[in-house]
C-alpha positions as a printed Julia matrix, in Angstrom:
172×3 Matrix{Float64}:
 59.17    1.2    4.48
 57.26    2.82   6.92
 55.84    5.1    3.88
 54.46    2.07   1.91
 52.64    0.53   5.24
 51.15    4.07   6.06
 50.1     4.27   2.72
 48.77    0.75   2.39
 46.95    1.0    5.48
 45.44    4.27   4.48
 44.25    2.79   1.08
 42.42   -0.09   3.47
 40.67    2.06   5.46
 39.55    4.02   2.32
 38.02    0.98   0.99
 36.38    0.01   4.5
 34.86    3.7    4.82
 33.6     3.6    0.95
 32.38   -0.03   1.55
 30.63    0.74   4.62
 28.91    4.1    3.06
 27.49    2.05   0.22
 25.75   -0.33   3.23
 27.84   -3.25   2.1
 29.55   -2.93   5.77
 32.7    -4.14   6.98
 31.75   -8.08   7.24
 31.13   -7.84   3.15
 34.6    -5.99   2.81
 36.46   -8.69   4.98
 34.48  -11.93   3.75
 34.47  -11.03  -0.02
 31.23   -9.21  -0.57
 29.0   -12.3    0.29
 27.21  -10.44   3.35
 23.95   -8.99   2.42
 23.3    -5.4    3.39
 20.97   -4.77   6.14
 17.2    -4.41   5.42
 17.25   -0.65   5.87
 20.66   -0.34   3.95
 18.79   -2.02   1.04
 15.35   -0.11   1.15
 16.59    3.19   2.02
 18.53    5.73   0.2
 21.7     6.09   1.77
 21.37   10.11   2.21
 18.19    9.32   3.85
 19.37    6.63   6.43
 22.2     8.39   7.35
 19.59   11.73   8.31
 17.19    9.61  10.03
 20.3     8.42  12.25
 21.37   11.73  12.55
 17.85   13.16  13.82
 17.47   10.22  16.1
 20.3    11.34  17.86
 18.51   14.88  19.03
 16.05   12.66  20.87
 17.75   10.2   23.41
 15.28    7.29  23.19
 14.17    7.76  19.84
 15.02    4.83  17.43
 16.22    6.18  14.39
 14.28    3.22  12.45
 10.96    5.08  13.76
 11.74    8.04  11.63
 12.93    5.45   8.88
  9.41    3.76   8.91
  7.8     7.01   8.91
  9.57    8.24   5.95
  9.12    5.03   4.08
  5.19    4.78   4.57
  4.63    8.67   4.07
  6.72    8.92   1.17
  9.17    6.02   0.08
 11.81    8.13   1.9
 11.08   11.14  -0.47
 11.3     9.47  -3.6
  7.25    9.12  -4.04
  5.85   11.53  -7.06
  2.48   11.42  -5.34
  0.92   15.19  -4.74
  2.26   17.01  -1.8
  5.74   14.83  -1.41
  8.01   17.61  -3.77
  5.26   20.55  -3.99
  1.68   21.24  -3.17
 -0.21   19.27  -0.86
 -2.09   16.05  -0.96
 -6.0    15.68  -0.41
 -5.26   15.6    3.38
 -3.26   18.67   3.31
  0.36   17.03   4.05
  3.22   18.34   2.38
  6.89   17.09   1.99
  8.52   13.66   2.42
  7.48   13.29   6.11
  3.69   14.56   5.36
  3.09   17.34   7.75
  0.06   19.36   7.66
  1.44   22.88   7.66
  0.75   24.11  11.13
  2.24   21.15  12.71
  5.52   21.43  10.61
  5.37   25.17  11.79
  5.08   24.16  15.28
  8.44   21.53  15.21
 10.32   23.42  12.48
 13.19   25.21  14.76
 15.87   25.36  15.2
 17.22   24.9   11.52
 19.18   21.81  11.41
 22.78   22.23   9.87
 22.16   21.98   6.28
 18.51   22.63   6.42
 16.57   25.5    4.4
 16.34   28.77   5.89
 13.25   29.24   6.28
 12.58   26.05   7.16
 10.51   23.55   4.56
  8.23   20.6    5.14
  9.59   19.8    1.39
 13.36   19.74   2.58
 14.05   16.7    3.67
 16.73   17.79   6.41
 14.13   20.23   8.13
 11.19   17.74   7.89
 13.09   14.76   9.28
 14.42   16.71  12.33
 10.96   18.43  12.64
  9.51   14.67  12.85
 12.12   13.97  15.6
 11.32   16.96  17.54
  7.51   16.09  17.16
  7.79   12.33  18.06
 10.02   13.12  21.13
  7.92   16.1   22.52
  4.86   13.27  22.38
  6.38   10.58  24.11
  9.89    9.24  22.36
 11.89   10.76  24.78
 13.82    7.99  26.81
 11.38    5.5   25.17
  8.85    6.86  27.4
  5.76    6.2   25.23
  6.74    5.48  21.69
  3.29    3.91  20.5
  1.49    7.25  22.01
  4.32    9.53  19.99
  3.58    8.0   16.71
 -0.05    7.81  17.33
  0.29   11.66  17.81
  2.04   11.75  14.25
 -0.88   10.11  12.87
 -4.24    9.38  14.87
 -4.5     5.77  13.4
 -3.78    2.71  15.38
 -3.3     0.73  12.07
 -0.58    3.56  11.12
  1.31    2.93  14.42
  1.17   -0.62  14.08
  2.52   -0.56  10.9
  5.13    1.86  11.47
  6.28    0.09  14.39
  6.41   -2.95  12.55
  8.59   -1.91   9.81
 10.8    -0.01  12.42
 11.4    -3.48  13.83
 12.39   -4.72  10.69
 15.0    -2.02   9.97
 16.75   -3.25  13.22
């Protein structure tokens, strides 16, 4: 009897884990699937969502939603086929899913995060998102000191800063 109870609990736990990983959340499992996924879960590929969350942890005070907003604006979370996202550079010289200029990426590409490319590459989503987190952290995001300045340092355009912070608030 104990084996059956343990097996049933294990199956239920597996269902919850799979549903949560798929963005459905525990509420959807418990309430019959009628709960809508969060805006971020609905708009961001699960692997990128997890990557934004993991990279943000490396900078206390940096909300993962800011990384997600930048990734969304820059490359539709790496899914865009525009020049520079997967290879080459765009007309401004930006590369990869987080649209780094070569020299800027080189300044923030170390240490190589777990699962990143070696040598680091701006086209590798892991390397790019962690580099973005390091850059934002260095330039004002640490401990939430000056998030607006950090985003402005990422892209020197006040309209861009406002768009990033607005989108980030919608992901919360």
